[in-house]
C-alpha positions as CSV (number, residue, x, y, z in Angstrom):
1,M,44.9,97.4,8.9
2,V,41.6,96.3,7.5
3,G,42.0,96.1,3.8
4,A,43.5,92.7,2.8
5,L,44.9,91.1,-0.1
6,R,43.6,87.3,-0.3
7,P,43.0,84.4,-2.9
8,A,39.8,84.3,-4.6
9,G,37.8,81.0,-3.7
10,E,34.7,79.5,-5.5
11,Q,32.7,80.4,-2.5
12,E,33.4,83.7,-2.9
13,Q,32.5,83.7,-6.3
14,R,29.4,82.0,-5.9
15,A,28.2,84.5,-3.2
16,G,25.5,86.7,-4.3
17,V,24.0,87.3,-7.7
18,E,27.1,88.9,-9.2
19,R,27.5,91.2,-12.2
20,R,30.9,91.6,-13.9
21,A,32.6,94.6,-15.5
22,Q,35.3,93.8,-17.4
23,G,38.4,96.3,-17.5
24,L,42.0,97.0,-18.1
25,L,44.2,98.6,-15.5
26,L,47.7,99.6,-16.0
27,A,50.0,98.7,-13.0
28,G,53.7,99.4,-13.2
29,G,53.6,99.1,-17.0
30,Q,51.5,96.0,-17.2
31,R,48.1,95.2,-18.1
32,L,45.5,93.7,-15.4
33,S,42.3,92.2,-16.5
34,C,40.0,93.1,-13.6
35,T,36.4,92.0,-12.8
36,L,34.5,93.9,-10.4
37,H,31.9,91.7,-8.6
38,L,28.9,94.0,-7.7
39,G,26.6,91.6,-6.2
40,L,22.7,91.6,-6.2
41,R,20.8,93.1,-9.2
42,G,22.1,95.7,-11.5
43,R,23.2,96.2,-15.2
44,T,26.7,95.2,-16.3
45,G,29.4,98.0,-17.1
46,E,31.9,97.3,-19.6
47,C,35.4,99.3,-19.7
48,Q,37.7,98.1,-22.5
49,Q,40.0,101.1,-22.8
50,R,43.6,99.6,-22.8
51,Q,45.4,102.9,-22.7
52,D,42.9,105.1,-20.6
53,Q,43.5,103.9,-16.9
54,A,41.6,106.9,-15.4
55,R,38.5,106.2,-17.5
56,C,38.3,102.6,-16.9
57,R,38.9,103.5,-13.0
58,E,36.0,105.8,-13.0
59,R,33.8,103.6,-15.0
60,M,34.3,100.8,-12.4
61,S,34.0,103.2,-9.6
62,K,30.8,104.4,-11.1
63,D,29.2,101.2,-11.5
64,A,30.3,100.3,-7.7
65,R,28.6,103.4,-6.3
66,D,25.4,102.4,-8.2
67,R,25.2,99.1,-6.7
68,R,24.5,98.0,-3.0
69,A,26.6,95.8,-1.1
70,P,25.7,92.1,-1.1
71,A,23.5,91.3,2.1
72,H,26.4,89.0,3.3
73,E,28.8,91.6,3.5
74,P,29.2,94.8,5.9
75,R,27.0,97.8,5.1
76,T,29.9,100.1,4.3
77,G,30.0,99.8,0.9
78,W,32.6,97.0,0.3
79,R,33.2,95.4,-3.2
80,S,35.6,92.8,-4.3
81,L,37.9,93.4,-7.2
82,H,39.0,90.2,-8.7
83,C,42.4,90.6,-11.0
84,A,43.8,88.4,-13.3
85,P,47.3,89.9,-14.4
86,S,48.6,88.9,-18.1
87,K,52.0,89.4,-16.7
88,V,53.3,90.9,-13.3
89,P,56.9,90.9,-12.7
90,R,58.3,90.6,-9.2
91,E,58.9,94.0,-7.7
92,P,60.4,95.4,-4.3
93,A,58.7,97.0,-1.4
94,A,55.0,97.3,-1.7
95,S,54.5,96.0,-5.2
96,V,54.3,92.0,-5.2
97,T,53.8,89.4,-7.6
98,A,50.7,87.7,-8.7
99,Q,50.6,84.1,-9.2
100,S,46.9,83.3,-9.2
101,E,43.5,85.2,-9.3
102,C,43.3,87.4,-6.5
103,S,40.8,89.4,-4.7
104,I,41.3,93.1,-3.5
105,I,38.6,94.5,-0.9
106,V,37.7,97.9,-1.7
107,A,35.7,100.0,0.9
108,P,35.1,103.2,-0.8
109,Q,33.5,105.2,1.9
110,L,36.8,104.4,4.0
111,H,39.1,104.8,1.3
112,I,40.5,101.3,2.0
113,F,42.6,99.8,-0.8
114,A,45.0,96.8,-0.9
115,S,48.3,96.6,-3.0
116,D,48.8,94.7,-6.2
117,C,47.1,91.3,-6.8
118,G,49.8,88.7,-5.8
119,G,50.8,85.8,-3.9
120,K,51.5,87.8,-0.7
121,T,49.1,89.8,1.8
122,V,49.8,93.4,1.5
123,E,47.4,95.8,3.8
124,T,46.7,99.5,3.2
125,A,44.2,101.6,4.9
126,G,43.1,105.4,5.3
127,R,40.9,108.3,4.5
128,G,43.4,110.3,2.7
129,C,47.2,110.8,1.5
130,G,49.9,109.2,3.1
131,G,53.8,110.1,2.9
132,G,57.0,109.9,0.8
133,G,57.3,106.3,-0.3
134,S,56.9,104.6,-3.6
135,G,55.2,101.5,-4.6
136,H,52.1,100.0,-6.5
137,S,48.5,99.8,-5.6
138,A,45.6,98.4,-7.3
139,W,44.6,101.9,-8.5
140,G,48.2,102.3,-10.1
141,P,51.8,103.2,-9.0
142,A,52.1,105.2,-5.6
143,M,52.6,108.7,-6.2
144,T,56.1,110.4,-5.7
145,V,55.8,113.5,-3.7
146,T,58.5,116.3,-3.4
147,Y,59.5,118.9,-0.5
148,Q,59.9,122.7,-0.5
149,P,63.2,122.7,1.3
150,V,62.2,126.5,2.9
151,L,59.3,125.2,4.4
152,V,61.1,121.7,5.7
153,L,63.5,124.2,7.5
154,L,60.8,126.4,8.8
155,S,59.2,123.4,10.1
156,I,62.2,122.5,12.2
157,G,62.6,126.1,13.2
158,V,59.2,126.1,14.5
159,A,59.8,122.9,16.5
160,I,62.7,124.1,18.3
161,L,61.4,127.5,18.9
162,G,58.2,126.1,20.7
163,S,60.3,123.5,22.5
164,L,62.3,126.0,24.1
165,T,59.5,128.1,25.1
166,A,57.5,125.2,26.4
167,L,60.6,123.7,28.5
168,A,61.5,127.3,29.8
169,L,58.0,128.0,31.1
170,T,57.7,124.7,32.8
171,A,61.2,125.1,34.4
172,A,60.0,128.7,35.5
173,A,56.7,126.8,37.1
174,G,59.3,125.9,39.9
175,R,60.7,129.4,40.2
176,G,57.2,130.8,40.8
177,G,56.5,132.1,44.3
178,A,52.8,131.2,44.5
179,S,51.1,127.9,43.3
180,S,48.9,129.8,41.1
181,Q,52.0,131.2,39.3
182,R,53.4,127.6,38.7
183,S,50.0,126.1,37.7
184,F,49.9,128.9,35.5
185,A,53.4,128.1,33.8
186,L,52.7,124.7,33.6
187,A,49.6,125.1,31.9
188,N,51.0,127.4,29.1
189,G,54.1,125.2,28.9
190,G,51.7,122.3,28.1
191,L,49.6,124.4,25.7
192,I,52.5,125.6,23.6
193,M,54.2,122.4,23.5
194,G,51.1,120.9,21.8
195,A,50.5,124.1,19.6
196,T,54.2,123.5,18.7
197,I,53.8,119.8,17.6
198,W,50.8,120.5,15.6
199,S,52.4,123.7,14.0
200,M,55.5,121.8,12.9
201,H,53.4,118.9,11.5
202,F,51.3,121.4,9.1
203,V,54.1,123.4,8.3
204,A,56.0,120.2,7.0
205,M,52.7,119.2,5.4
206,M,52.4,122.5,3.4
207,A,56.0,121.7,2.4
208,V,54.9,118.8,0.5
209,E,54.1,119.0,-3.1
210,F,51.3,116.4,-4.0
211,P,50.7,115.3,-7.6
212,V,46.9,115.6,-6.6
213,V,44.7,118.1,-4.8
214,V,44.6,117.2,-1.3
215,N,42.5,118.7,1.9
216,Y,41.8,118.0,5.5
217,S,39.1,117.0,7.7
218,L,38.4,119.2,10.6
219,A,37.3,116.5,13.1
220,E,40.6,114.5,12.9
221,T,42.4,118.0,13.1
222,V,41.2,119.2,16.1
223,G,41.6,115.7,17.7
224,S,45.2,115.6,16.8
225,V,45.8,119.2,18.6
226,A,44.0,117.7,21.7
227,I,46.0,114.6,21.9
228,A,49.2,116.9,21.5
229,M,48.2,119.3,24.2
230,V,46.8,116.9,26.9
231,A,49.8,114.3,26.5
232,T,52.6,116.7,26.3
233,G,50.9,118.9,29.2
234,V,50.9,115.6,31.6
235,G,54.2,114.4,30.6
236,L,55.8,118.0,31.3
237,Y,53.8,118.0,34.7
238,L,55.2,114.8,35.7
239,A,58.9,115.7,34.9
240,S,58.8,119.0,36.4
241,A,57.0,118.1,39.7
242,R,58.8,114.9,40.0
243,K,55.5,113.3,41.5
244,L,56.9,109.8,40.5
245,G,60.4,110.2,41.9
246,L,63.0,108.9,39.5
247,L,60.5,107.4,37.1
248,S,58.9,111.0,36.6
249,I,61.3,111.9,33.5
250,P,60.9,108.4,31.9
251,V,57.3,108.3,32.1
252,G,56.8,112.0,31.3
253,G,59.0,111.1,28.2
254,L,57.0,108.5,27.2
255,L,53.8,110.3,27.6
256,M,55.2,113.2,25.3
257,G,56.6,110.7,22.9
258,L,53.3,108.9,22.3
259,G,51.5,112.4,22.1
260,I,53.7,113.3,19.1
261,A,53.3,110.3,17.2
262,G,49.6,110.4,18.0
263,M,49.3,113.6,16.6
264,H,51.1,113.1,13.6
265,Y,49.2,109.9,12.6
266,L,45.8,111.3,13.7
267,G,46.7,114.3,11.7
268,M,47.8,112.3,8.7
269,S,44.5,110.4,8.6
270,A,42.6,113.9,8.3
271,I,44.2,114.2,4.8
272,R,41.8,113.9,1.8
273,G,42.6,113.2,-1.7
274,C,44.7,109.9,-1.7
275,G,45.0,106.7,-0.1
276,L,47.5,105.7,3.1
277,A,49.7,102.9,3.2
278,Y,52.4,102.2,5.9
279,D,55.8,100.5,6.2
280,L,55.3,99.2,10.1
281,R,59.0,99.2,10.7
282,L,59.3,102.7,9.8
283,V,56.3,103.5,11.9
284,A,57.6,101.9,15.0
285,A,61.2,103.7,14.5
286,S,59.2,107.1,14.2
287,V,57.5,106.5,17.8
288,G,61.0,105.1,19.3
289,I,62.6,108.3,18.2
290,A,59.8,110.6,19.7
291,V,59.9,108.6,23.0
292,V,63.8,108.3,23.3
293,A,64.3,112.2,22.5
294,S,61.6,113.5,24.4
295,T,62.8,111.6,27.4
296,A,66.5,113.0,26.6
297,A,64.9,116.7,26.4
298,L,63.3,116.2,29.6
299,W,66.5,115.2,31.2
300,F,68.3,118.3,30.1
301,A,65.8,120.5,31.1
302,F,64.8,119.0,34.4
303,Y,67.5,116.9,35.9
304,R,70.5,119.0,34.7
305,R,69.0,122.2,35.6
306,G,70.4,125.4,34.4
307,V,69.9,127.9,31.5
308,G,72.4,126.2,28.9
309,M,70.5,122.6,29.9
310,T,67.0,124.0,29.3
311,L,68.4,125.4,25.9
312,A,69.9,122.1,25.0
313,G,66.6,120.1,26.1
314,G,64.7,122.8,23.8
315,V,66.7,122.0,20.9
316,V,66.8,118.1,21.5
317,Q,62.9,118.3,21.7
318,G,62.5,120.3,18.7
319,L,64.8,117.9,16.7
320,A,62.9,114.9,18.1
321,I,59.4,116.4,16.9
322,A,61.1,117.0,13.3
323,S,62.7,113.5,13.2
324,M,59.5,111.7,14.2
325,H,57.5,113.5,11.8
326,Y,60.0,113.1,8.7
327,T,60.6,109.5,9.7
328,A,56.9,108.8,9.6
329,M,56.7,110.7,6.4
330,A,59.3,108.1,5.0
331,A,57.1,105.3,6.2
332,T,54.0,106.4,4.5
333,Y,53.0,105.6,0.8
334,F,50.9,107.9,-1.3
335,V,48.2,105.8,-2.9
336,P,46.1,107.7,-5.7
337,L,42.4,107.1,-5.5
338,G,39.4,106.9,-7.9
339,V,36.1,109.0,-7.7
340,E,35.4,107.5,-4.5
341,A,37.5,110.4,-2.9
342,A,35.0,112.8,-3.9
343,I,32.5,111.6,-1.3
344,S,34.6,112.4,1.7
345,P,32.9,114.4,4.5
346,P,33.2,118.0,4.9
347,I,36.7,119.4,4.8
348,F,38.7,122.5,5.0
349,T,41.1,123.7,2.3
350,Q,44.7,124.7,2.6
351,S,44.1,128.4,2.9
352,L,42.3,127.7,6.1
353,L,44.9,125.4,7.0
354,A,47.4,128.4,6.5
355,Y,45.2,130.6,9.0
356,L,45.3,127.9,11.4
357,I,49.2,127.4,11.3
358,A,49.6,131.0,11.9
359,L,47.3,130.9,15.1
360,G,49.9,128.0,16.3
361,I,52.9,130.1,15.4
362,A,51.0,133.1,17.6
363,A,50.8,131.1,20.3
364,I,54.4,130.3,20.3
365,S,55.2,134.0,20.1
366,A,52.7,134.7,22.7
367,G,54.3,132.1,24.9
368,N,57.8,133.7,24.3
369,F,56.3,136.9,25.8
370,L,55.0,135.0,28.6
371,L,58.3,133.5,29.3
372,I,60.3,136.7,29.2
373,A,57.5,138.4,31.5
374,F,58.0,135.4,34.0
375,M,61.8,135.2,33.9
376,G,62.0,139.1,34.1
377,R,59.5,139.3,37.0
378,S,60.9,139.4,40.5
379,P,59.1,138.2,43.5
380,L,60.1,141.4,45.4
381,T,59.8,145.1,44.3
382,A,62.4,147.4,44.0
383,E,61.2,149.3,47.1
384,E,61.2,145.9,48.9
385,V,64.7,145.1,47.9
386,R,65.9,148.6,49.2
387,L,64.3,148.5,52.5
388,V,65.6,144.9,53.2
389,Q,69.3,145.7,52.2
390,E,69.2,149.1,54.2
391,T,67.8,147.5,57.2
392,F,70.3,144.3,57.1
393,R,73.2,146.9,56.9
394,K,72.1,148.3,60.2
395,V,72.1,144.8,62.0
396,D,75.0,143.2,60.2
397,P,77.6,144.8,62.5
398,F,76.0,142.9,65.5
399,A,76.0,139.7,63.3
400,P,76.9,137.6,66.5
401,L,74.6,139.1,69.0
402,V,71.7,138.7,66.3
403,A,72.4,135.0,65.8
404,D,72.2,134.8,69.6
405,L,68.8,136.1,69.6
406,F,67.6,134.2,66.8
407,Y,68.2,130.8,68.1
408,R,67.2,131.8,71.8
409,R,63.9,132.7,70.2
410,L,63.7,129.5,68.0
411,F,64.3,127.1,70.6
412,E,61.7,128.9,72.8
413,I,59.0,128.7,70.0
414,A,60.0,125.2,68.9
415,P,61.9,123.4,71.5
416,Q,61.8,120.0,69.3
417,M,64.0,121.5,66.6
418,Q,67.1,122.0,69.3
419,R,67.7,118.1,68.2
420,L,68.4,119.1,64.8
421,F,71.5,121.0,65.9
422,P,74.9,120.6,67.4
423,A,75.3,121.5,71.1
424,D,78.1,124.1,70.1
425,L,76.5,126.6,67.6
426,T,79.1,128.8,67.4
427,D,79.9,127.7,63.5
428,Q,76.3,127.2,63.0
429,K,75.6,130.9,64.2
430,A,78.3,132.4,61.4
431,K,76.7,130.2,58.8
432,L,73.3,131.5,59.5
433,M,74.6,135.2,59.2
434,A,76.5,134.5,56.2
435,M,73.9,133.2,54.2
436,L,71.6,135.9,55.2
437,A,74.3,138.1,53.7
438,I,74.4,136.4,50.6
439,I,70.6,136.4,50.1
440,V,70.1,140.2,51.0
441,A,73.0,140.9,48.6
442,N,71.4,139.0,45.6
443,L,67.6,140.1,46.0
444,D,67.6,141.8,42.9
445,Q,68.9,138.9,41.1
446,L,67.2,136.0,42.8
447,E,67.7,133.7,40.0
448,E,71.3,133.6,40.4
449,I,71.0,131.8,43.7
450,V,68.1,129.5,43.0
451,P,70.3,126.5,42.5
452,A,72.1,127.3,45.9
453,L,68.6,127.6,47.6
454,R,67.3,124.4,46.4
455,D,70.4,122.5,47.2
456,L,70.2,124.0,50.6
457,G,66.4,122.6,50.9
458,R,67.3,119.1,50.0
459,R,69.9,119.0,52.7
460,H,67.6,120.1,55.1
461,V,65.4,117.2,54.2
462,A,68.4,115.0,55.0
463,Y,68.9,116.8,58.2
464,G,65.4,115.9,59.4
465,V,63.8,119.2,58.7
466,G,60.0,118.9,57.8
467,M,57.5,121.8,55.8
468,E,56.2,122.5,59.3
469,D,59.5,123.8,60.6
470,Y,59.7,126.8,58.5
471,E,57.1,128.6,60.0
472,P,59.1,128.5,63.5
473,V,62.0,130.2,62.0
474,R,60.0,132.7,60.3
475,Q,58.5,133.9,63.4
476,A,62.2,133.7,65.3
477,L,63.6,135.9,62.5
478,M,60.9,138.7,62.5
479,W,61.2,138.8,66.4
480,T,65.2,138.8,66.1
481,L,64.9,141.8,63.3
482,E,62.4,143.7,65.6
483,Q,64.3,143.5,68.8
484,G,67.3,144.7,66.7
485,L,66.0,147.7,64.4
486,R,63.6,148.7,67.1
487,Q,61.7,151.8,65.4
488,D,63.6,151.2,62.0
489,F,61.3,147.9,61.7
490,T,58.5,149.7,60.2
491,P,55.4,147.9,59.0
492,A,56.9,148.4,55.5
493,A,60.1,147.0,56.5
494,R,58.4,144.0,58.0
495,S,56.2,143.2,55.0
496,A,59.7,143.6,52.8
497,W,61.3,140.8,55.3
498,E,58.2,138.7,55.3
499,A,58.4,138.8,51.3
500,T,62.1,137.9,51.2
501,F,61.3,135.2,53.7
502,R,58.7,133.8,51.3
503,A,61.0,134.1,48.2
504,F,63.7,132.0,49.6
505,T,62.3,129.6,51.6
506,T,59.9,128.8,48.4
507,Q,62.9,127.9,46.7
508,M,64.3,125.6,49.5
509,M,60.6,123.7,49.8
510,A,60.9,123.1,45.8
511,G,64.2,121.9,46.4
512,A,63.1,119.5,49.4
513,E,60.4,118.1,46.8
514,D,63.3,117.4,44.3
515,P,64.8,114.0,44.5
516,A,67.9,115.2,42.5
517,P,71.0,114.5,44.7
518,A,72.1,117.5,47.1
519,H,75.8,118.7,46.6
520,G,77.5,121.4,48.8
521,G,77.7,125.2,47.8
522,Y,78.2,128.6,49.3
523,L,75.1,128.6,51.2
524,A,75.9,125.3,53.0
525,A,74.3,125.5,56.4
526,R,72.3,123.3,59.0
527,P,68.8,123.3,59.1
528,A,67.4,126.2,60.9
529,G,70.2,128.5,59.9
530,A,68.0,129.0,57.0
């Protein structure tokens, strides 16, 4: 905070050549006799209207703009406003008592103001309007704002819907067959989460009914969107890719929480039309809510995998965004400004804001379409599924012989893999054929067995299987099918089996990179059986 309340000393009173404009301001029903120290040369302005606070403020503000700052002060338009209250009672919150003459530092270009003259230091700063608090400032009582309930509910709905989309897309990143598909899903998840946070914030701000006209600075608004997208995108990537091991979800949650908070407070600084003051305790609480709830949402979505857990994570994340926003709004005081507010930089109005919010919501809707396409798309075509299932029915009656051929060929191609298996392969051969039967039967709904495939991949790591060991298994499987099917193993059938192998080993490799604990299931088998 850069504005500060401080006692007026003799050195300050002697600094510069001062001109004084006497006036009366009404603060919380009490009259304050104020002297504006302008510095340097200039005519004296007078303001004696006892009941016209606005005219008094305007006259003093105009006189301030007509003067240059004293040479010893920064060149940002600083002014000193000395107040001698006739009688100011002790009041709660932002309003404090005045026991002696005091000085309020005012920076009109930055819209920085301090609270009432008094024996305590109260700092406020900002370039626009603040939130839902109530208190008093040197320019009069802090404004009371109200909310439109329908838009409040809409903002919460936007947060939940967008969070569901983003988390589901990011979860789908691990299910994509190719790395390009995973990158696409991750990038879209980050973009949609950032757009969600931004859209929720500004829909919620449109729900606020200010007693003054407000508008928004374009630069800060664009910056707030960028912060949300970058921070949440990196957080989602860390949580889904598990690059930091067990720390991936906590670090991802921290980044996402800070991104949500950063977006909010930078977005608030974009408002033009009134001053900002914050209750730092509630500010800290809002950041804590964002970080803790974001971490919980990522845990639901990526540690406890499954559709139900992803849905729970989306709801928790959406409520985290909304809770952070409304806690931050409760931490904010709206302070009415004088004419200085008119010298704000270029702005855009709420009509343009409405269009931007519509674009954000459209991005969320587009994300839902992407999600549907991603979740509904099988890595195999219907023809490939038909060919694999048809050819497998021909070899399944000869399962023991097929398993013998497979392991014989595997140990010829990669003798070092023999150490991964027990001496007696009878049980292992049965597990191999049972696993293939389950995979082939579920090719048209591969999503159903993805958790089991990933768990199988995790167990393979425990057995000592490396990523390089999957290629010899592929070669041995293709050779075995060719020997068993002969002329029925057409180029089309080979291509279908190659696609099938890629589909299920991709999930196993993803499981091998995931540190989540493995637990047995109906695809349990020793390494090369997969």
